[in-house]
C-alpha positions in Angstrom: 0.0 0.0 0.0 2.9 2.4 0.8 4.4 2.0 -2.7 1.1 2.4 -4.4 0.5 5.5 -2.4 4.0 6.8 -3.3 3.4 6.2 -7.0 0.0 7.9 -6.8 1.6 10.9 -5.1 4.3 11.2 -7.8 1.6 11.0 -10.5 -0.5 13.7 -8.8 2.6 15.8 -8.2 3.4 15.7 -11.9 -0.1 16.8 -12.8 0.0 19.6 -10.2 3.3 20.9 -11.6 2.0 20.6 -15.1 -1.0 22.9 -14.5 1.0 26.2 -14.3 3.1 25.1 -17.2 0.0 24.6 -19.3 -1.1 28.1 -18.3 2.3 29.5 -19.2 2.1 27.8 -22.6 -1.3 29.3 -23.4 0.0 32.8 -22.3 3.1 32.3 -24.3 1.1 31.5 -27.5 -0.9 34.7 -26.9 2.2 36.7 -26.3 3.6 35.5 -29.7 0.5 36.7 -31.5 0.1 39.9 -29.5 3.7 41.0 -29.6 4.6 41.0 -25.9 7.0 38.8 -23.8 6.2 36.6 -20.8 8.7 35.1 -18.4 8.5 31.4 -17.7 10.1 31.7 -14.2 7.0 32.7 -12.2 5.0 29.8 -13.7 7.8 27.3 -12.9 8.1 28.5 -9.4 4.4 28.4 -8.9 4.4 24.7 -10.0 7.2 23.9 -7.6 5.4 25.7 -4.8 2.2 23.7 -5.4 4.1 20.5 -5.4 5.8 21.5 -2.2 2.5 22.2 -0.5 1.1 18.9 -1.8 4.0 16.9 -0.3 3.7 18.8 3.0 0.0 18.0 3.2 0.6 14.3 2.4 3.5 14.0 4.9 1.2 15.5 7.5 -1.5 13.0 6.6 0.9 10.1 6.7 2.7 10.9 9.9 0.0 12.7 11.9 -3.4 12.8 10.3 -4.1 9.1 10.0 -3.4 8.6 13.7 -5.2 11.7 15.1 -8.3 10.1 16.5 -11.6 12.1 16.9 -14.2 11.0 19.5 -17.5 12.3 18.3 -20.4 12.3 20.8 -23.8 12.7 19.2 -27.5 12.1 20.1 -30.2 10.5 18.1 -33.8 11.4 19.0 -36.9 9.3 18.1 -40.2 9.2 20.1 -40.7 5.6 18.9 -37.7 4.4 20.8 -38.7 1.9 23.6 -38.5 3.5 27.0 -35.9 1.1 28.4 -33.5 2.2 25.6 -33.7 5.9 26.5 -30.0 6.8 27.0 -28.7 3.6 25.3 -25.2 4.2 24.0 -23.9 2.8 20.7 -20.3 3.2 19.7 -20.2 3.2 15.9 -16.9 2.4 14.2 -16.1 1.6 10.5 -13.4 0.8 8.0 -10.6 -0.4 10.2 -8.5 -1.5 7.2 -6.2 -3.0 9.7 -3.3 -3.6 7.3 -3.0 0.2 7.0 -1.7 0.4 10.6 1.5 -1.5 9.8 3.7 -1.6 12.9 1.8 1.3 14.5 0.0 -0.9 16.9 -0.1 1.8 19.6 -2.5 3.8 17.4 -4.9 0.8 17.2 -4.5 0.3 21.0 -5.5 3.9 21.4 -8.7 3.3 19.3 -9.6 0.3 21.4 -8.9 2.1 24.7 -11.0 5.1 23.5 -14.0 2.7 22.7 -13.7 1.0 26.0 -13.4 4.2 28.0 -16.8 5.2 26.6 -18.3 2.1 28.3 -20.8 1.5 25.5 -23.9 -0.6 25.6 -23.2 -1.9 22.1 -20.5 -1.5 19.5 -21.5 -1.5 15.8 -18.8 -2.0 13.1 -20.0 -1.2 9.6 -17.4 -3.2 7.5 -14.0 -3.2 5.8 -11.8 -4.8 8.4 -8.9 -5.3 6.0 -7.8 -4.2 2.5 -6.7 -7.2 0.5 -6.1 -10.4 2.6 -7.8 -12.0 5.6 -4.4 -12.8 7.1 -3.9 -9.1 7.7 -6.3 -9.4 10.7 -4.2 -11.9 12.5 -1.4 -9.7 14.0 -4.1 -7.3 15.4 -6.5 -9.9 16.9 -5.0 -9.5 20.4 -5.7 -5.8 20.2 -9.2 -5.6 18.6 -10.5 -8.6 20.5 -10.2 -6.3 23.5 -13.2 -4.2 22.4 -15.8 -4.4 25.2 -19.5 -3.5 25.3 -22.4 -4.6 27.6 -24.2 -6.2 24.6 -21.1 -7.0 22.6 -19.9 -6.1 19.1 -22.1 -6.4 16.0 -20.6 -6.2 12.5 -21.3 -6.4 8.8 -19.1 -6.9 5.8 -18.0 -4.1 3.4 -16.8 -4.1 -0.2 -13.1 -4.8 0.8 -14.2 -7.8 2.8 -15.2 -9.6 -0.4 -11.6 -9.2 -1.8 -12.7 -7.9 -5.2 -9.5 -5.8 -5.3 -7.1 -8.6 -4.4 -4.8 -10.1 -7.0 -4.2 -13.1 -4.8 -7.8 -14.4 -4.9 -8.8 -14.8 -8.6 -11.8 -17.1 -8.7 -15.1 -16.4 -7.1 -14.7 -19.5 -4.9 -11.3 -18.2 -3.6 -12.9 -14.8 -2.8 -15.9 -16.4 -1.1 -13.6 -18.6 1.0 -11.5 -15.5 2.1 -14.8 -13.7 3.0 -15.9 -16.6 5.0 -12.6 -16.6 6.8 -13.1 -12.9 7.7 -16.5 -13.8 9.2 -15.0 -16.7 11.1 -12.2 -14.6 12.6 -14.6 -11.9 13.7 -16.9 -14.5 15.3 -13.9 -16.1 17.1 -13.3 -12.7 18.7 -16.9 -12.8 20.1 -18.3 -10.4 17.4 -21.7 -11.1 16.0 -21.4 -10.9 12.2 -24.8 -10.2 10.5 -24.9 -11.5 7.0 -28.3 -10.5 5.8 -29.8 -11.3 9.1 -30.9 -9.6 12.4 -30.7 -9.9 16.2 -32.7 -8.5 19.0 -31.2 -6.6 22.0 -33.3 -6.7 25.1 -33.7 -4.3 28.1 -36.3 -5.4 30.6 -39.5 -6.0 28.6 -38.3 -3.8 25.7 -36.2 -4.7 22.7 -34.7 -3.2 19.6 -33.6 -5.0 16.5 -30.2 -4.7 14.8 -30.3 -5.6 11.1 -27.2 -6.2 9.1 -26.6 -6.6 5.4 -23.6 -7.6 3.3 -22.3 -4.8 1.1 -24.9 -3.2 -1.2 -23.7 -0.6 -3.7 -26.3 1.7 -5.2 -24.3 4.4 -6.9 -22.0 4.8 -9.9 -18.8 5.2 -7.8 -16.3 5.1 -10.7 -14.5 2.0 -9.2 -15.2 -1.7 -8.9 -17.6 -2.6 -6.0 -20.0 -5.5 -5.2 -23.6 -6.2 -4.3 -24.1 -9.1 -1.9 -26.7 -7.7 0.4 -30.4 -8.8 0.7 -32.3 -6.3 2.8 -35.8 -8.0 2.6 -34.1 -11.2 3.9 -32.3 -9.3 6.6 -35.5 -7.7 7.7 -37.5 -10.9 7.8 -39.5 -11.3 11.0 -38.5 -7.8 12.4 -40.8 -5.3 13.9 -40.6 -2.4 16.3 -37.6 -0.1 16.6 -34.9 -1.2 14.1 -31.3 -0.1 13.4 -29.7 -1.1 10.1 -26.0 -1.6 9.5 -25.1 -1.2 5.8 -21.6 -0.4 4.8 -22.3 1.7 1.7 -24.4 4.9 2.4 -25.7 5.0 -1.1 -27.9 2.0 -0.1 -29.9 4.3 2.2 -31.4 6.5 -0.5 -31.7 3.7 -3.0 -33.6 1.2 -0.9 -33.9 2.0 2.7 -35.7 5.3 2.3 -38.2 4.3 -0.4 -38.9 0.7 0.6 -38.7 0.6 4.5 -39.5 2.5 7.6 -36.2 1.7 9.3 -35.6 4.8 11.5 -31.8 4.7 11.8 -29.1 3.4 9.5 -25.4 3.3 10.2 -22.9 3.3 7.4 -19.2 3.9 6.6 -17.3 3.4 3.3 -16.7 7.0 2.2 -13.6 7.8 4.5 -14.6 11.4 3.7 -12.1 10.8 0.8 -9.5 10.9 3.7 -9.4 14.7 3.1 -11.5 17.6 4.3 -11.1 21.3 3.6 -13.0 23.6 6.1 -15.4 20.7 6.6 -16.0 20.0 2.9 -14.9 16.6 1.5 -14.3 15.6 -2.1 -16.3 12.5 -1.2 -19.5 14.6 -1.4 -19.0 14.8 -5.2 -19.7 11.1 -5.3 -21.9 10.5 -2.3 -24.8 12.9 -1.4 -24.4 11.5 2.2 -20.7 11.5 2.7 -20.3 12.1 6.5 -22.3 12.6 9.6 -26.1 12.7 9.9 -28.6 12.9 7.1 -32.3 13.1 7.8 -35.3 12.7 5.5 -38.9 11.8 6.0 -38.4 10.8 9.6 -35.5 8.4 8.7 -31.9 9.0 9.6 -28.5 8.0 8.3 -25.2 8.3 10.1 -22.0 8.0 8.0 -18.8 7.3 10.0 -15.7 8.3 8.1 -13.7 5.3 9.3 -10.5 4.6 11.2 -8.1 3.0 8.8 -7.0 4.0 5.3 -6.9 2.7 1.8 -4.0 5.0 0.9 -1.8 5.9 3.9 -2.8 9.4 4.7 -5.7 11.5 6.3 -5.7 15.2 5.8 -8.1 16.8 8.3 -10.4 13.8 8.0 -9.3 12.2 11.2 -10.1 8.6 12.2 -13.5 8.6 13.9 -15.0 6.8 16.9 -18.7 7.9 17.3 -20.8 7.5 20.4 -24.5 7.7 19.5 -26.8 8.1 22.5 -30.4 7.1 21.8 -33.1 9.4 23.2 -36.9 9.3 23.2 
């Protein structure tokens, strides 16, 4: 991943440097026809300055930003919430991409400690535990198996968990086997993996239902993804107050809003493009719901921007652990 990121940075740097040069060339052509002279030096220095700023930002994102954890505390209000769950606290995490931590295990330990310090009632993980290989989980099992919550950890699978980007797994059978291995490892840690199914959480005489689907993509994202989710199957037999875990937030507008009355959906996937500028993220160009809360027609989506990385940097889009307190 490091070398892919470095190659990508070099390519982007070349493009950034080229922009002022293209401007200079256009101005130079005009100067030839209009009889005036233009110096190349300011354009060359501008290109170098832009490349320098780019590298500074990426170095910040690599050494600082990707380990600078944010703890977000938010509230979700709904009058249909069962009384016993008023004040129920869910910690929502997403997109661990464990192999992006490399040897920086102390950063992952900080994530686990931050989760446990919140003393949650339930932890919900919305997919993408690794990038390319299920073996990438194994060095980190002693750390992430330490996540604690009163009602345990519930998880679903994201697009990376189906290994569609891996060159090691070629056939569908190999990819499915690797995905099953992911689910087995998570279950061995005591997590409850919901693969188009649901569970009930009880408090006294009240209960809520947690629904989980495999990855469902509902947008033209410009890169390869996968559809393995079955929401009607996952919802089968459910009633009352329900929370859906669905990795890709595009699923919310495509199926959850028009076809269900599920009040709260938790997603990840976007990473906020691992970059934010004064709160704006380029991910919003691709996803109408790229980060945080979205509300429509009495239904709510929360998009967590993730903890790990696909490319090894985060520029002002810090890893996120979110505590969601349910209120009547």
